[in-house]
C-alpha positions as CSV (number, residue, x, y, z in Angstrom):
1,M,-100.3,-137.0,-75.2
2,N,-97.7,-137.9,-78.1
3,V,-95.8,-136.6,-79.9
4,W,-95.9,-136.9,-83.4
5,M,-92.6,-136.4,-84.4
6,S,-88.9,-138.1,-84.3
7,I,-86.7,-137.3,-81.9
8,A,-84.3,-136.1,-84.0
9,E,-88.0,-133.3,-85.9
10,R,-88.7,-132.7,-81.5
11,N,-84.7,-131.6,-80.6
12,L,-84.5,-129.9,-84.1
13,V,-87.0,-127.7,-83.5
14,S,-86.2,-127.0,-79.1
15,K,-82.5,-126.2,-80.1
16,Y,-84.8,-123.0,-81.3
17,L,-86.6,-122.3,-78.6
18,N,-86.3,-119.5,-75.3
19,Y,-88.8,-118.5,-72.6
20,N,-88.0,-115.0,-74.4
21,K,-89.9,-115.9,-77.7
22,T,-93.2,-115.7,-78.8
23,M,-94.5,-118.8,-80.8
24,L,-97.9,-119.0,-83.6
25,E,-98.4,-123.3,-84.1
26,W,-101.2,-124.1,-87.3
27,G,-102.6,-127.4,-86.0
28,A,-102.5,-128.0,-81.9
29,G,-101.8,-131.3,-80.4
30,G,-98.8,-133.7,-78.1
31,S,-96.5,-130.8,-80.0
32,T,-98.6,-127.5,-78.7
33,L,-97.9,-129.5,-75.4
34,F,-94.2,-130.3,-75.7
35,F,-93.4,-127.2,-77.3
36,S,-95.0,-124.8,-74.5
37,K,-93.1,-125.5,-72.6
38,Y,-90.2,-124.0,-73.7
39,V,-91.5,-120.3,-74.9
40,K,-92.8,-116.8,-72.8
41,K,-96.5,-117.5,-75.0
42,Y,-97.2,-120.1,-77.3
43,I,-101.0,-119.6,-79.7
44,S,-102.0,-122.4,-81.0
45,I,-104.9,-122.8,-84.1
46,E,-107.3,-125.7,-84.6
47,H,-109.6,-126.3,-86.6
48,D,-111.9,-129.8,-85.0
49,E,-113.6,-129.2,-82.5
50,G,-112.9,-132.9,-80.8
51,W,-108.9,-132.1,-81.5
52,Y,-109.4,-129.0,-80.0
53,K,-111.4,-129.2,-76.3
54,Q,-109.4,-132.4,-76.6
55,V,-105.7,-130.5,-77.0
56,K,-107.4,-127.5,-74.3
57,A,-108.0,-130.0,-71.6
58,E,-104.2,-130.2,-71.2
59,I,-102.8,-127.0,-72.7
60,G,-100.7,-125.0,-70.0
61,D,-101.5,-120.8,-68.8
62,N,-99.2,-119.6,-71.6
63,V,-101.2,-120.9,-74.1
64,D,-103.7,-119.2,-75.9
65,L,-105.9,-121.9,-78.0
66,H,-108.7,-120.6,-81.3
67,H,-110.3,-122.6,-82.2
68,V,-111.1,-122.0,-86.4
69,L,-113.7,-123.8,-88.1
70,N,-113.1,-125.3,-91.8
71,N,-115.5,-122.5,-94.5
72,H,-116.5,-125.9,-96.5
73,P,-116.0,-129.8,-95.5
74,R,-112.2,-131.2,-95.9
75,T,-111.3,-133.5,-98.6
76,I,-107.9,-135.0,-99.8
77,P,-105.6,-132.7,-100.9
78,T,-106.6,-130.1,-99.4
79,D,-108.6,-127.1,-100.9
80,P,-107.0,-124.5,-99.4
81,K,-110.5,-122.4,-100.1
82,Q,-111.7,-125.2,-97.5
83,F,-109.9,-123.4,-94.6
84,E,-109.4,-120.0,-95.5
85,D,-111.0,-118.9,-91.9
86,Y,-108.3,-120.9,-90.6
87,I,-105.2,-119.3,-92.8
88,N,-106.2,-116.2,-92.4
89,Y,-107.6,-116.5,-88.0
90,V,-103.2,-115.0,-87.8
91,D,-105.2,-111.1,-88.9
92,T,-107.5,-111.6,-86.0
93,L,-104.4,-112.7,-83.7
94,N,-102.3,-108.9,-84.9
95,Q,-99.1,-109.9,-83.4
96,K,-95.5,-110.9,-83.9
97,Y,-93.8,-114.0,-84.2
98,D,-90.9,-114.8,-83.0
99,I,-91.7,-118.7,-83.9
100,V,-94.6,-120.4,-86.4
101,F,-95.2,-124.3,-86.3
102,I,-97.0,-125.3,-89.2
103,D,-98.6,-128.6,-89.0
104,G,-102.5,-128.2,-88.9
105,R,-104.8,-127.9,-92.8
106,A,-103.0,-125.4,-96.4
107,R,-99.6,-125.4,-94.4
108,P,-98.3,-123.3,-97.4
109,E,-100.5,-120.8,-97.6
110,C,-99.9,-120.5,-94.2
111,A,-96.8,-119.8,-94.1
112,K,-97.2,-117.2,-97.4
113,K,-100.1,-115.3,-94.8
114,V,-98.3,-115.2,-91.6
115,I,-95.4,-113.0,-93.7
116,P,-96.0,-109.9,-92.2
117,Y,-97.1,-111.5,-88.8
118,L,-93.3,-112.2,-88.6
119,K,-90.5,-110.6,-86.2
120,E,-86.9,-109.8,-88.0
121,N,-85.4,-112.8,-87.9
122,A,-87.9,-115.4,-87.0
123,I,-87.8,-118.4,-88.2
124,V,-91.1,-120.8,-89.7
125,I,-90.8,-124.7,-89.1
126,M,-92.8,-127.0,-91.7
127,H,-93.9,-130.2,-90.5
128,D,-93.5,-133.3,-93.1
129,F,-92.1,-130.7,-95.7
130,W,-89.2,-132.6,-97.6
131,E,-92.1,-135.6,-98.7
132,R,-94.9,-133.5,-100.2
133,P,-93.4,-131.5,-103.0
134,A,-97.7,-129.4,-102.9
135,Y,-96.1,-127.5,-100.2
136,H,-92.7,-126.4,-101.9
137,W,-93.5,-124.1,-103.6
138,V,-93.4,-121.9,-100.5
139,L,-89.2,-121.9,-101.2
140,D,-90.2,-119.3,-103.6
141,Y,-90.4,-116.6,-100.2
142,Y,-88.3,-118.1,-97.2
143,E,-84.9,-119.7,-97.3
144,E,-83.8,-123.1,-95.8
145,I,-81.4,-122.7,-92.7
146,E,-81.5,-126.3,-91.6
147,S,-83.9,-129.6,-92.3
148,I,-84.7,-133.2,-92.1
149,K,-84.9,-134.9,-95.0
150,K,-85.1,-138.4,-94.3
151,G,-88.7,-140.2,-92.2
152,Q,-90.8,-138.1,-91.5
153,T,-89.2,-133.7,-92.0
154,I,-89.6,-130.9,-91.8
155,V,-87.4,-128.0,-92.5
156,I,-86.7,-124.8,-90.8
157,L,-87.0,-121.7,-93.3
158,R,-86.8,-117.6,-92.5
159,K,-87.9,-115.2,-94.6
160,K,-85.7,-114.5,-97.7
């Protein structure tokens, strides 16, 4: 399964990973398989059933993959109400995270929702950030630590 990220993006994310950390992800895929090798525990939330089954067949022992159906059919752009259960699923997990990777639906809403579940000095990573101005309101809650702003874009954030 391919990781739909540039090598530069993978390297940027990887420098924050280590075997003592717990990582949460919204939007499973090649990133789940790649990044989970470098952390102690990896929890991923996926809404698409077919994609969930495909990823589930390949995950390692340290990955908990959760399938959470969207509440309403998806439109473009995504309406967060279509993914309320997906966004709020972090409440049912009820744990703290060192790293959060957001690469699924309703990304800014997921970033806001996860704030109470961040460990001290936790980072939040949002993929495809800079070319999507609709995501930028999360900067009201987070400060940019590092990013890639050209090509496929990614940002590393820390809670203000």
